[in-house]
BAZA-193543 format. One record per residue (C-alpha): y, x, z; chain; residue number from 1; residue in one letter. Coordinates in steps of 0.5 Angstrom, whole numbers, plus 2048, in hexadecimal, padded with zeros to 3 digits. Each point is the difference from the previous one (the first is absolute). Example, Ala and Ser with C-alpha at 12.3 -4.5 7.8 and 13.67 -1.06 7.14 Angstrom:
<rs>
  yy  xx  zz chain resi resn
 7F7 819 810     A    1    a
 807 802 7FE     A    2    s
</rs>
This chain:
<rs>
  yy  xx  zz chain resi resn
 800 800 800     A    1    x
 807 803 7FE     A    2    x
 804 801 807     A    3    x
 808 7FE 7FE     A    4    x
 803 807 801     A    5    x
 7FB 801 7F9     A    6    x
 804 7FA 7FD     A    7    x
 806 802 802     A    8    x
 7FF 807 7FD     A    9    x
 7FD 7FC 7FA     A   10    x
 806 7FD 7FE     A   11    x
 805 805 802     A   12    x
 803 803 7F9     A   13    x
 802 807 801     A   14    x
 806 7FF 7FB     A   15    x
 806 7FD 804     A   16    x
 802 7FE 7F9     A   17    x
 7F9 7FB 7FF     A   18    x
 801 7FE 806     A   19    x
 808 7FE 801     A   20    x
 7FE 7FC 7FA     A   21    x
 7FA 7FC 802     A   22    x
 805 800 806     A   23    x
 805 7FC 7FD     A   24    x
 7FB 7FB 7FB     A   25    x
 7FC 7FE 806     A   26    x
 806 7FE 804     A   27    x
 804 7FD 7FA     A   28    x
 7F9 7FD 7FE     A   29    x
 801 7FD 808     A   30    x
 806 7FE 800     A   31    x
 7FF 7FC 7F9     A   32    x
 7FB 7FC 803     A   33    x
 802 7FF 806     A   34    x
 806 7FD 7FC     A   35    x
 7FC 7FC 7FC     A   36    x
 7FD 7FD 805     A   37    x
 807 7FE 804     A   38    x
 802 7FE 7F9     A   39    x
 7FA 7FB 7FE     A   40    x
 801 7FE 808     A   41    x
 807 7FF 7FF     A   42    x
 7FF 7FC 7F9     A   43    x
 7FB 7FC 803     A   44    x
 805 7FF 806     A   45    x
 806 7FE 7FB     A   46    x
 7FB 7FB 7FC     A   47    x
 7FE 7FD 808     A   48    x
 807 800 802     A   49    x
 803 7FD 7F9     A   50    x
 7FB 7FA 7FF     A   51    x
 801 7FF 808     A   52    x
 807 7FF 7FF     A   53    x
 7FF 7FC 7FA     A   54    x
 7FB 7FC 804     A   55    x
 806 7FF 805     A   56    x
 805 7FE 7FB     A   57    x
 7FC 7FA 7FE     A   58    x
 7FF 7FD 805     A   59    x
 807 800 802     A   60    x
 800 7FD 7FA     A   61    x
 7FB 7FA 801     A   62    x
 803 7FF 806     A   63    x
 807 7FF 7FC     A   64    x
 7FC 7FC 7FB     A   65    x
 7FD 7FB 805     A   66    x
 807 800 805     A   67    x
 804 7FD 7F9     A   68    x
 7FA 7FC 7FE     A   69    x
 800 7FD 807     A   70    x
 809 7FF 7FF     A   71    x
 7FF 7FD 7F9     A   72    x
 7FA 7FA 803     A   73    x
 805 7FF 807     A   74    x
 806 800 7FA     A   75    x
 7FB 7FA 7FD     A   76    x
 7FF 7FE 806     A   77    x
 807 7FF 802     A   78    x
 803 7FB 7FB     A   79    x
 7FA 7FC 802     A   80    x
 801 800 807     A   81    x
 808 7FF 7FF     A   82    x
 7FF 7F9 7FC     A   83    x
 803 7FB 802     A   84    x
 7FB 7FB 7FE     A   85    x
 7FA 805 802     A   86    x
 804 800 807     A   87    x
 7FF 7F9 801     A   88    x
 7F9 7FF 7FE     A   89    x
 7FE 806 805     A   90    x
 804 7FC 806     A   91    x
 7FD 7F9 7FE     A   92    x
 7F9 803 7FE     A   93    x
 800 7FC 7F9     A   94    x
 7FA 804 7FE     A   95    x
 800 7FE 7F9     A   96    x
 806 803 7FF     A   97    x
 7FF 807 803     A   98    x
 7F9 801 7FC     A   99    x
 804 7FE 7F9     A  100    x
 804 805 802     A  101    x
 7FC 806 803     A  102    x
 7FC 7FF 7F9     A  103    x
 806 801 7FC     A  104    x
 802 806 804     A  105    x
 7F9 803 800     A  106    x
 801 7FF 7F7     A  107    x
 806 803 801     A  108    x
 7FF 806 804     A  109    x
 7F9 801 7FD     A  110    x
 7FD 800 808     A  111    x
 7F9 7FE 802     A  112    x
 802 7FD 806     A  113    x
 807 7FC 802     A  114    x
 800 7FC 807     A  115    x
 804 7FD 805     A  116    x
 7FF 802 808     A  117    x
 803 7F9 805     A  118    x
 802 803 807     A  119    x
 7FB 7FB 801     A  120    x
 7FB 804 7FE     A  121    x
 7FE 7FB 7FA     A  122    x
 800 804 7F9     A  123    x
 800 7FD 7FA     A  124    x
 7FF 805 7F9     A  125    x
 7FE 801 7F9     A  126    x
 7FA 804 7FF     A  127    x
 7FA 801 7FC     A  128    x
 7FD 803 807     A  129    x
 800 800 807     A  130    x
 807 801 804     A  131    x
 800 804 806     A  132    x
 800 7FD 807     A  133    x
 807 7FD 802     A  134    x
 7FE 804 806     A  135    x
 7FF 807 7FD     A  136    x
 807 7FF 7FC     A  137    x
 804 7FE 807     A  138    x
 802 805 804     A  139    x
 802 805 7FA     A  140    x
 805 7FA 7FD     A  141    x
 802 7FE 806     A  142    x
 802 807 802     A  143    x
 804 800 7F9     A  144    x
 7FC 805 7FC     A  145    x
 802 7FE 7F8     A  146    x
 7F9 802 7FD     A  147    x
 7F9 804 800     A  148    x
 7F9 7FF 7FF     A  149    x
 7FC 7F9 801     A  150    x
 7F9 7FF 7FE     A  151    x
 800 7FA 7FB     A  152    x
 7F8 7FE 7FF     A  153    x
 7FD 806 803     A  154    x
 805 805 7FA     A  155    x
 806 804 803     A  156    x
 807 7FD 7FE     A  157    x
 807 802 800     A  158    x
 804 7FA 803     A  159    x
 807 800 801     A  160    x
 803 7FA 806     A  161    x
 807 7FD 7FE     A  162    x
 802 7FC 807     A  163    x
 802 7F8 7FE     A  164    x
 806 7FE 805     A  165    x
 803 7FA 800     A  166    x
 804 803 804     A  167    x
 7FB 801 804     A  168    x
 7FA 804 7FE     A  169    x
 7FB 7FA 7FF     A  170    x
 7FA 804 7FD     A  171    x
 800 806 7FB     A  172    x
 7FE 801 7F9     A  173    x
 7FA 805 7FD     A  174    x
 7FF 802 7F9     A  175    x
 7FA 805 800     A  176    x
 7FD 804 7FA     A  177    x
 7F9 803 800     A  178    x
 800 808 800     A  179    x
 7F8 800 7FC     A  180    x
 7FE 806 7FD     A  181    x
 803 7FE 7F9     A  182    x
 807 800 803     A  183    x
 7FF 806 804     A  184    x
 7FE 803 7F9     A  185    x
 806 7FE 7FD     A  186    x
 804 803 805     A  187    x
 7FC 806 7FF     A  188    x
 803 801 7F9     A  189    x
 807 801 803     A  190    x
 7FE 806 804     A  191    x
 801 807 7FD     A  192    x
 7F9 803 801     A  193    x
 7F9 7FD 7FF     A  194    x
 7FF 7FD 806     A  195    x
 7FD 7F9 803     A  196    x
 802 7FB 805     A  197    x
 7FD 7FA 805     A  198    x
 803 7FC 805     A  199    x
 7FA 7FF 805     A  200    x
 800 7FE 808     A  201    x
 7FF 807 805     A  202    x
 7FA 7FE 803     A  203    x
 7FC 800 7F8     A  204    x
 803 808 7FF     A  205    x
 7FB 805 800     A  206    x
 7FF 804 807     A  207    x
 803 806 7FD     A  208    x
 806 7FC 7FF     A  209    x
 801 7FB 805     A  210    x
 802 805 805     A  211    x
 805 802 7FB     A  212    x
 807 802 802     A  213    x
 805 7FB 7FC     A  214    x
 803 803 7FB     A  215    x
 7FC 806 800     A  216    x
 7FC 803 7F9     A  217    x
 7F9 803 802     A  218    x
 7FB 802 7FB     A  219    x
 7F8 7FE 800     A  220    x
 7FA 7FF 7FC     A  221    x
 7FB 805 7FE     A  222    x
 7FF 801 7F9     A  223    x
 807 7FE 7FD     A  224    x
 806 801 805     A  225    x
 804 7FA 802     A  226    x
 807 7FF 803     A  227    x
 801 7FA 804     A  228    x
 806 7FD 803     A  229    x
 800 7FB 804     A  230    x
 806 7FC 803     A  231    x
 801 7F9 805     A  232    x
 803 7FB 7FB     A  233    x
 803 7FA 805     A  234    x
 7FC 7FA 801     A  235    x
 802 7F8 800     A  236    x
 7FA 7FE 803     A  237    x
 7FD 803 807     A  238    x
 7FA 804 800     A  239    x
 800 803 7F8     A  240    x
 803 807 802     A  241    x
 801 801 7F8     A  242    x
 7FF 807 7FD     A  243    x
 802 803 7F9     A  244    x
 7FB 805 7FE     A  245    x
 802 805 7FB     A  246    x
 7FB 804 7FC     A  247    x
 801 806 7FB     A  248    x
 7FB 805 7FE     A  249    x
 802 807 802     A  250    x
 7FA 803 7FC     A  251    x
 804 7FE 7F9     A  252    x
 806 802 803     A  253    x
 7FE 807 802     A  254    x
 7FD 801 7F9     A  255    x
 806 800 7FC     A  256    x
 802 806 804     A  257    x
 7F9 804 7FE     A  258    x
 803 803 7F9     A  259    x
 804 804 804     A  260    x
 7FC 803 805     A  261    x
 7FC 803 7F9     A  262    x
 807 803 7FE     A  263    x
 800 803 807     A  264    x
 7FA 803 800     A  265    x
 801 803 7F8     A  266    x
 806 803 803     A  267    x
 7FD 803 805     A  268    x
 7FB 803 7FC     A  269    x
 805 803 7FC     A  270    x
 804 803 806     A  271    x
 7FA 804 802     A  272    x
 7FE 803 7FA     A  273    x
 808 802 7FF     A  274    x
 800 803 807     A  275    x
 7F9 804 7FF     A  276    x
 803 804 7FB     A  277    x
 807 801 803     A  278    x
 7FC 802 807     A  279    x
 7FD 806 7FD     A  280    x
 807 802 7FC     A  281    x
 803 7FF 806     A  282    x
 7FB 804 805     A  283    x
 800 806 7FA     A  284    x
 807 800 801     A  285    x
 801 800 808     A  286    x
 7FB 805 801     A  287    x
 802 807 7FE     A  288    x
 806 800 803     A  289    x
 7FD 7FE 807     A  290    x
 7FD 806 801     A  291    x
 808 803 800     A  292    x
 802 7FB 805     A  293    x
 7FA 801 805     A  294    x
 801 808 800     A  295    x
 809 7FE 801     A  296    x
 7FD 7FB 805     A  297    x
 7FC 806 804     A  298    x
 806 805 7FF     A  299    x
 805 7FA 803     A  300    x
 7FC 800 805     A  301    x
 800 806 803     A  302    x
 807 800 7FF     A  303    x
 801 805 7FA     A  304    x
 804 7FE 7FA     A  305    x
 7FB 7FA 7FD     A  306    x
 804 7FE 7F9     A  307    x
 7FC 7FF 7FA     A  308    x
 802 801 7F8     A  309    x
 802 7F9 7FD     A  310    x
 7FD 800 7F8     A  311    x
 801 7F9 7FF     A  312    x
 805 7F9 801     A  313    x
 7FB 7FB 801     A  314    x
 7FD 7FF 806     A  315    x
 7FD 805 802     A  316    x
 806 805 7FE     A  317    x
 804 7FB 804     A  318    x
 7FB 800 806     A  319    x
 800 808 800     A  320    x
 808 7FF 800     A  321    x
 7FF 7FB 806     A  322    x
 7FC 806 802     A  323    x
 805 805 801     A  324    x
 805 7FB 802     A  325    x
 7FC 7FF 806     A  326    x
 7FF 807 802     A  327    x
 808 801 800     A  328    x
 801 7F8 803     A  329    x
 7FC 803 805     A  330    x
 803 806 802     A  331    x
 807 7FD 800     A  332    x
 7FD 7FB 805     A  333    x
 7FD 805 805     A  334    x
 808 803 800     A  335    x
 803 7F9 801     A  336    x
 7FB 7FF 806     A  337    x
 801 806 803     A  338    x
 807 7FF 7FF     A  339    x
 800 7FA 803     A  340    x
 7FB 801 805     A  341    x
 805 806 802     A  342    x
 807 7FC 7FF     A  343    x
 803 7FA 803     A  344    x
 800 7FA 7FB     A  345    x
 807 7FE 801     A  346    x
 805 806 801     A  347    x
 7FB 805 7FC     A  348    x
 801 805 806     A  349    x
 7F9 804 803     A  350    x
 7FD 7FC 804     A  351    x
 7FD 801 807     A  352    x
 7F9 803 7FD     A  353    x
 804 804 7FB     A  354    x
 805 802 806     A  355    x
 7FB 802 805     A  356    x
 7FD 805 7FA     A  357    x
 806 803 7FE     A  358    x
 802 802 808     A  359    x
 7F9 803 800     A  360    x
 801 804 7FB     A  361    x
 808 802 802     A  362    x
 7FC 802 806     A  363    x
 7FB 804 7FE     A  364    x
 805 805 7FB     A  365    x
 805 800 806     A  366    x
 800 807 801     A  367    x
 803 805 806     A  368    x
 806 7FD 804     A  369    x
 802 7FB 7FB     A  370    x
 800 7F9 802     A  371    x
 7FE 7F9 7FE     A  372    x
 805 7F9 801     A  373    x
 7FC 7F9 800     A  374    x
 806 7FA 801     A  375    x
 7FD 7F9 801     A  376    x
 805 7FB 7FD     A  377    x
 801 7F9 803     A  378    x
 805 7FB 7FC     A  379    x
 804 7FC 806     A  380    x
 800 7F9 800     A  381    x
 7FC 7FF 7F9     A  382    x
 7FD 7FA 802     A  383    x
 807 7FC 800     A  384    x
 801 803 7F9     A  385    x
 7F9 7FC 7FF     A  386    x
 802 7FA 804     A  387    x
 807 800 7FE     A  388    x
 800 802 7F8     A  389    x
 7F8 7FF 7FE     A  390    x
 7FA 804 7FF     A  391    x
 803 802 7F9     A  392    x
 807 803 803     A  393    x
 7FC 803 805     A  394    x
 7FB 804 7FB     A  395    x
 806 801 7FC     A  396    x
 803 803 806     A  397    x
 7FA 805 801     A  398    x
 800 802 7F8     A  399    x
 806 802 802     A  400    x
 800 804 806     A  401    x
 7FA 803 7FD     A  402    x
 804 802 7F9     A  403    x
 806 803 804     A  404    x
 7FC 805 805     A  405    x
 7FB 802 7FA     A  406    x
 808 802 7FD     A  407    x
 803 803 805     A  408    x
 7FA 804 804     A  409    x
 7FD 803 7F9     A  410    x
 7FC 806 804     A  411    x
 7FD 7FB 804     A  412    x
 7FA 7FC 800     A  413    x
 801 7F8 801     A  414    x
 7FB 7FB 801     A  415    x
 801 7F9 802     A  416    x
 7FA 7FE 806     A  417    x
 801 7F9 7FF     A  418    x
 805 7FA 802     A  419    x
 806 803 802     A  420    x
 7FE 807 801     A  421    x
 801 806 7FC     A  422    x
 7FE 807 802     A  423    x
 802 807 7FE     A  424    x
 7FE 808 7FF     A  425    x
 804 805 800     A  426    x
 7FC 807 800     A  427    x
 801 808 800     A  428    x
 807 7FF 804     A  429    x
 802 806 802     A  430    x
 800 801 808     A  431    x
 808 801 7FF     A  432    x
 800 7F9 7FD     A  433    x
 805 7FB 805     A  434    x
 7FB 7FA 801     A  435    x
 805 7FC 803     A  436    x
 805 801 7FA     A  437    x
 7FA 7FE 7FB     A  438    x
 7FF 7FA 804     A  439    x
 807 7FE 7FF     A  440    x
 800 801 7F9     A  441    x
 7F9 7FC 800     A  442    x
 804 7FB 804     A  443    x
 807 800 7FC     A  444    x
 7FA 7FD 7FA     A  445    x
 801 7FA 803     A  446    x
 807 7FF 801     A  447    x
 802 7FC 7F9     A  448    x
 801 7F9 7FE     A  449    x
 7FB 7FD 7FD     A  450    x
 801 7FA 7FC     A  451    x
 7FA 7FB 7FF     A  452    x
 800 7FA 7FC     A  453    x
 808 801 800     A  454    x
 7FF 800 808     A  455    x
 803 806 804     A  456    x
 7F9 802 803     A  457    x
 800 805 807     A  458    x
 7FB 805 7FF     A  459    x
 800 805 807     A  460    x
 7FA 803 802     A  461    x
 7FC 803 807     A  462    x
 7FD 806 7FE     A  463    x
 7FB 804 805     A  464    x
 7FF 808 7FE     A  465    x
 7FA 805 801     A  466    x
 800 807 800     A  467    x
 7FA 804 7FE     A  468    x
 7FD 804 803     A  469    x
 804 7FF 807     A  470    x
 7FF 7F9 7FF     A  471    x
 7F8 800 7FD     A  472    x
 7FC 804 7FB     A  473    x
 7FD 7FA 7FD     A  474    x
 802 7FA 7FC     A  475    x
 7FE 7FB 804     A  476    x
 803 803 806     A  477    x
 806 801 7FC     A  478    x
 801 7F9 7FE     A  479    x
 7FE 7FD 807     A  480    x
 805 805 803     A  481    x
 805 7FD 7FB     A  482    x
 7FF 7F9 801     A  483    x
 801 800 808     A  484    x
 806 804 7FE     A  485    x
 803 7FA 7FC     A  486    x
 7FE 7FB 806     A  487    x
 804 805 805     A  488    x
 805 7FF 7F9     A  489    x
 800 7F9 800     A  490    x
 801 7FF 808     A  491    x
 806 803 800     A  492    x
 804 7FD 7FA     A  493    x
 800 7FE 7F9     A  494    x
 801 805 7FB     A  495    x
 7FF 807 804     A  496    x
 7FA 805 800     A  497    x
 7FC 803 806     A  498    x
 7FC 807 7FF     A  499    x
 7F9 7FF 804     A  500    x
 7FF 803 807     A  501    x
 7FA 800 804     A  502    x
 803 7FC 806     A  503    x
 7FF 7FB 7F9     A  504    x
 7F9 800 800     A  505    x
 7FF 7FF 808     A  506    x
 804 7FA 7FF     A  507    x
 7FC 7FD 7FB     A  508    x
 7FA 801 803     A  509    x
 804 7FD 806     A  510    x
 802 7FB 7FC     A  511    x
 7F9 7FE 7FE     A  512    x
 7FC 800 807     A  513    x
 806 7FC 803     A  514    x
 7FE 7FB 7F9     A  515    x
 7F9 800 802     A  516    x
 801 7FF 808     A  517    x
 805 7FA 7FD     A  518    x
 7FA 7FD 7FC     A  519    x
 7FB 800 807     A  520    x
 806 7FE 804     A  521    x
 801 7F8 7FC     A  522    x
 7F8 801 800     A  523    x
 7FF 801 807     A  524    x
 807 7FC 802     A  525    x
 802 807 803     A  526    x
 808 7FD 800     A  527    x
 804 7FC 806     A  528    x
 806 7FC 800     A  529    x
 806 801 804     A  530    x
 806 7FC 801     A  531    x
 807 801 801     A  532    x
 804 7FA 803     A  533    x
 806 7FD 7FC     A  534    x
 806 7FC 805     A  535    x
 804 7FA 7FE     A  536    x
 807 802 803     A  537    x
 802 7F9 7FE     A  538    x
 7FA 7FD 804     A  539    x
 800 805 805     A  540    x
 7F8 800 7FF     A  541    x
 7FA 803 7FD     A  542    x
 7FF 7FE 7F9     A  543    x
 7FB 804 7FD     A  544    x
 7FC 807 7FF     A  545    x
 800 804 7FA     A  546    x
 7F9 803 7FF     A  547    x
 7FF 807 7FF     A  548    x
 7F9 804 7FE     A  549    x
 7FE 806 803     A  550    x
 7FA 804 7FF     A  551    x
 7FD 803 806     A  552    x
 7FB 806 7FD     A  553    x
 7FA 801 804     A  554    x
 802 808 7FF     A  555    x
 806 801 7FD     A  556    x
 803 7FB 805     A  557    x
 806 7FA 7FE     A  558    x
 803 801 7FA     A  559    x
 806 7FE 7FD     A  560    x
 801 7FB 7FB     A  561    x
 805 804 7FD     A  562    x
 7FA 805 7FE     A  563    x
 7FB 7FC 7FE     A  564    x
 803 7F9 7FE     A  565    x
 803 804 7F9     A  566    x
 7F9 802 7FF     A  567    x
 7FD 7FA 800     A  568    x
 806 7FD 7FB     A  569    x
 7FE 806 7FB     A  570    x
 7F8 7FE 801     A  571    x
 801 7F9 800     A  572    x
 7FD 7FF 807     A  573    x
 806 7FD 802     A  574    x
 7FD 7F9 7FE     A  575    x
 7FA 801 804     A  576    x
 805 802 806     A  577    x
 805 7FB 7FF     A  578    x
 7FB 7FB 800     A  579    x
 7FD 801 807     A  580    x
 807 801 803     A  581    x
 802 7F9 7FE     A  582    x
 7F9 7FD 802     A  583    x
 801 804 806     A  584    x
 806 7FE 802     A  585    x
 800 7F8 7FF     A  586    x
 7FA 801 804     A  587    x
 803 803 806     A  588    x
 807 7FD 7FF     A  589    x
 7FC 7F9 801     A  590    x
 7FE 802 807     A  591    x
 808 800 801     A  592    x
 803 7FB 804     A  593    x
 806 7FC 7FE     A  594    x
 803 801 7F9     A  595    x
 800 807 7FF     A  596    x
 7FE 803 7FA     A  597    x
 7FE 805 7FD     A  598    x
 803 805 7FA     A  599    x
 7FB 804 7FB     A  600    x
 803 805 7FB     A  601    x
 7FD 7FF 7FA     A  602    x
 800 806 7FB     A  603    x
 802 800 7F9     A  604    x
 7F9 801 7FC     A  605    x
 7FE 7FB 805     A  606    x
 805 7FB 7FE     A  607    x
 7FD 801 7F9     A  608    x
 7F9 7FF 801     A  609    x
 7FF 7F9 7FD     A  610    x
 7FB 7FD 807     A  611    x
 807 801 805     A  612    x
 801 7F9 800     A  613    x
 7F9 7FE 801     A  614    x
 7FF 806 806     A  615    x
 806 7FD 804     A  616    x
 7FD 7F8 7FF     A  617    x
 7F8 804 802     A  618    x
 804 803 807     A  619    x
 804 7F9 802     A  620    x
 7FA 7FD 7FF     A  621    x
 7FB 804 804     A  622    x
 805 801 806     A  623    x
 803 7FA 800     A  624    x
 807 802 800     A  625    x
 805 7FC 7FD     A  626    x
 803 802 7FA     A  627    x
 807 800 803     A  628    x
 7FE 805 805     A  629    x
 7FF 806 7FB     A  630    x
 805 804 7FD     A  631    x
 7FF 804 7FA     A  632    x
 805 806 7FF     A  633    x
 800 803 7F9     A  634    x
 805 806 7FD     A  635    x
 805 7FF 7FB     A  636    x
 7FB 805 7FC     A  637    x
 7FC 7FA 7FE     A  638    x
 805 7FD 7FB     A  639    x
 800 808 7FB     A  640    x
 7FA 7FD 7FC     A  641    x
 801 7F9 7FF     A  642    x
 805 7FC 803     A  643    x
 7FE 7FA 7FD     A  644    x
 7F9 801 802     A  645    x
 802 802 806     A  646    x
 803 7FA 801     A  647    x
 7FB 7FC 7FF     A  648    x
 7FC 803 805     A  649    x
 805 7FF 805     A  650    x
 800 7F8 7FF     A  651    x
 7F9 7FF 7FF     A  652    x
 800 804 808     A  653    x
 806 7FB 802     A  654    x
 7FB 7FA 7FE     A  655    x
 7FC 802 805     A  656    x
 805 7FF 806     A  657    x
 800 808 802     A  658    x
 808 803 800     A  659    x
 801 806 7FC     A  660    x
 805 806 803     A  661    x
 804 805 7FC     A  662    x
 7FE 806 803     A  663    x
 805 806 800     A  664    x
 805 7FC 7FD     A  665    x
 807 805 7FE     A  666    x
 7FC 806 7FE     A  667    x
 7FF 7FD 7F9     A  668    x
 805 7FF 7F9     A  669    x
 7FE 7F9 7FF     A  670    x
 7FF 7FD 806     A  671    x
 806 7FA 7FF     A  672    x
 7FC 7FE 7F9     A  673    x
 7FA 7FF 804     A  674    x
 803 7FB 805     A  675    x
 803 7FC 7FA     A  676    x
 7F9 801 7FE     A  677    x
 7FB 7FD 805     A  678    x
 803 7FD 807     A  679    x
 7FC 805 805     A  680    x
 801 7FE 808     A  681    x
 802 806 802     A  682    x
 803 806 7FE     A  683    x
 7FE 806 805     A  684    x
 806 805 801     A  685    x
 7FD 808 7FF     A  686    x
 801 804 806     A  687    x
 804 805 7FC     A  688    x
 807 7FB 801     A  689    x
 7FD 7FF 807     A  690    x
 800 807 802     A  691    x
 807 800 7FD     A  692    x
 803 7FB 804     A  693    x
 803 804 806     A  694    x
 801 806 7FC     A  695    x
 807 7FE 7FD     A  696    x
 800 7FE 7FA     A  697    x
 7FF 7FA 7FB     A  698    x
 7FA 7FE 802     A  699    x
 802 7FA 804     A  700    x
 804 7FD 7FB     A  701    x
 7FA 801 7FB     A  702    x
 7FB 7FC 806     A  703    x
 806 7FB 800     A  704    x
 7FF 7FF 7F9     A  705    x
 7F9 800 7FF     A  706    x
 7FF 7FA 806     A  707    x
 806 7FD 7FD     A  708    x
 7FD 7FF 7F9     A  709    x
 7F9 7FE 804     A  710    x
 804 7FB 804     A  711    x
 803 7FD 7F9     A  712    x
 7F9 800 7FD     A  713    x
 7FD 7FD 806     A  714    x
 7FB 806 802     A  715    x
 7FF 803 807     A  716    x
 802 808 801     A  717    x
 7FC 805 803     A  718    x
 803 806 802     A  719    x
 7F9 807 800     A  720    x
 801 806 804     A  721    x
 804 7FD 806     A  722    x
 7FF 806 806     A  723    x
 806 7FE 805     A  724    x
 804 7FB 803     A  725    x
 807 801 7FC     A  726    x
 7FC 800 7F9     A  727    x
 7FE 7F8 803     A  728    x
 807 7FE 801     A  729    x
 803 802 7FA     A  730    x
 7FA 7FD 7FC     A  731    x
 801 7F9 805     A  732    x
 807 800 7FF     A  733    x
 7FF 802 7F8     A  734    x
 7FD 7F9 800     A  735    x
 7F8 803 800     A  736    x
 7FA 7FB 801     A  737    x
 7FB 805 802     A  738    x
 7FF 807 803     A  739    x
 7F9 805 7FF     A  740    x
 800 807 803     A  741    x
 7FF 804 805     A  742    x
 805 7FC 806     A  743    x
 7FC 7FB 800     A  744    x
 7F9 804 7FF     A  745    x
 7FC 805 7FD     A  746    x
 7FA 7FD 7FB     A  747    x
 7FA 7FE 806     A  748    x
 7F9 7FF 7FE     A  749    x
 7FD 7F8 800     A  750    x
 7FD 801 807     A  751    x
 808 801 803     A  752    x
 803 7FB 7FB     A  753    x
 7FE 7FA 805     A  754    x
 803 804 806     A  755    x
 806 802 7FD     A  756    x
 801 7F8 7FE     A  757    x
 7FF 7FE 807     A  758    x
 805 806 803     A  759    x
 805 7FD 7FA     A  760    x
 7FE 7F9 802     A  761    x
 802 801 809     A  762    x
 807 804 7FE     A  763    x
 802 7FA 7FC     A  764    x
 7FE 7FB 806     A  765    x
 802 804 804     A  766    x
 808 800 7FD     A  767    x
 7FF 7F9 7FF     A  768    x
 7FF 7FF 808     A  769    x
 806 805 801     A  770    x
 804 7FC 7FB     A  771    x
</rs>
């Protein structure tokens, strides 16, 4: 027995040309056979669909003919039913006159039967066959049916009914015409295709047609394929269920398409012969240059020159030319990919990866006591440009800055690291080079006017500088130290630079450790609330307490808020800390007697949180503290970003019922405009004004102006940082409502609040008794 492997070897041609020719012919033959099969089936399907559509269309024609015939019969009946003499005869039950008129109607309308159905159930008619029973007709006539099928002498007939009115209905005149085979054959000749028609009762239909949905065309028959269409006809006689059945020979209809199928077969045979001839010639033409292309492909894979000689302009020649073009395109694409991978797409400057490579190369080339300077640049307030002018304007600014730096610093390497950050590398600097002067020169590159979309844009920058070898001997260390110096420069203010110092590294580690400890304190509940009293000089009583967060670190002791709050703001942890302060302050205040309120500071970043209102509402609900006993203190810095959004957030907080106070009033730039935009409940006068009260100058006038303005706007005033009686007395005279400061008490913990309240309450009671 021959194995499958031996069969494969037997039919494996040694000639590539022969294999290609056989493959082409075989493939074409298979496709041609499939096309012939699909085409034959398509022609048959088209013939079937065409015959089905013709039958369905003729069914609608038959329905229309029957309806028109019924209208004609109804018209003949209407003429008689409206005749005065006939109506009188029906009304008086004149049978002879009725019968005479019905005979005349039959002859005139060429009907098989004509009869009158009375309201009393009587029937008078003219017919050669038995008339249908009145009971079977009554429901249809009384329901207003004008035509339908009835049975006359065991034969189905088309009937039309006309009411007899004098003036009320006294009966119905019915005219019937048989639908026998002769009549249906006559109607079939009106069809566009050869069909046969018959009207039968539904129960007499064959089983395969009895369940056929009305209006659908189905196929039956074994030897000859027949299409059937069954549709329901209206019945004037109860219980008939007449059906119109149309038959059409599908076999005869499809025979018309057999010639087309033979033509397709002849064309297929001619095409196959032509393919055999052409495939042989094509295979012979293709095989010659294939070896050259194979060799060129091998060389391309090895990275060598892989172009081939083009000796013709046909498909093979164009294939060789395309191969050569592909080789060139691959080389160009590799160059572009390398460029894209190492350059910024917006500014076309080197990116971080290329800059690090160039930095490492510069460090490796450094000789002797030459130095190398790395500058980390961050544009100031770049986010404002994006927010106000849009991101396209921000992109234009980055391109302008990058191009200007390249033009001004021809001996330096300028790169964009991402966002608004750039890096600059100065190499081979002699030890006598004044690095501070070089930094000043670099800073001067940003002191210029830039116009974007017709508007002037500020492009100042903060810079961090690291110098090799003193600040590091590798690129990673230099970049890290330059970044630390940049962080220090941004803290010192805008448009400045800072050289790396070893202490910055220690500060960065300390900052990182503090951030980790902050996260642990948030997780483990490591914070405490202290409270400082707020005293009303008008009411001479304790009014509220301001909640102040404290962090008793397990190792470093009590850490000042001035040390960890800025870090919490920068890292975003202030939102979680702020939520805890609100909840804890409400919980503590709920246990205080009377109407004592609690004031809570809201940081700018916490204020921008979208769920601030829900946090406040949840804290009030869980603690049971009335909303009017919670006061939220905000600073003017929340208005810088988006005034409209800020006002919307303030109104949503006010809608909860809490009080809103403006903290550090008088130290901002647009305080009056904010007061016009939102009616604050309280203005807190900054302690810098209070300290100057006893030093002379115009501090009294400023306090007086603030209190007068607040009274005019219906707001309370509170002075912060009150430390002695002299300051309190001046504030009283100038109309300040409340005071806060060491004069009353230093911040105290939650346990001491109750004792403080009891002390203040007792002193107030003693004063009332002495009075």
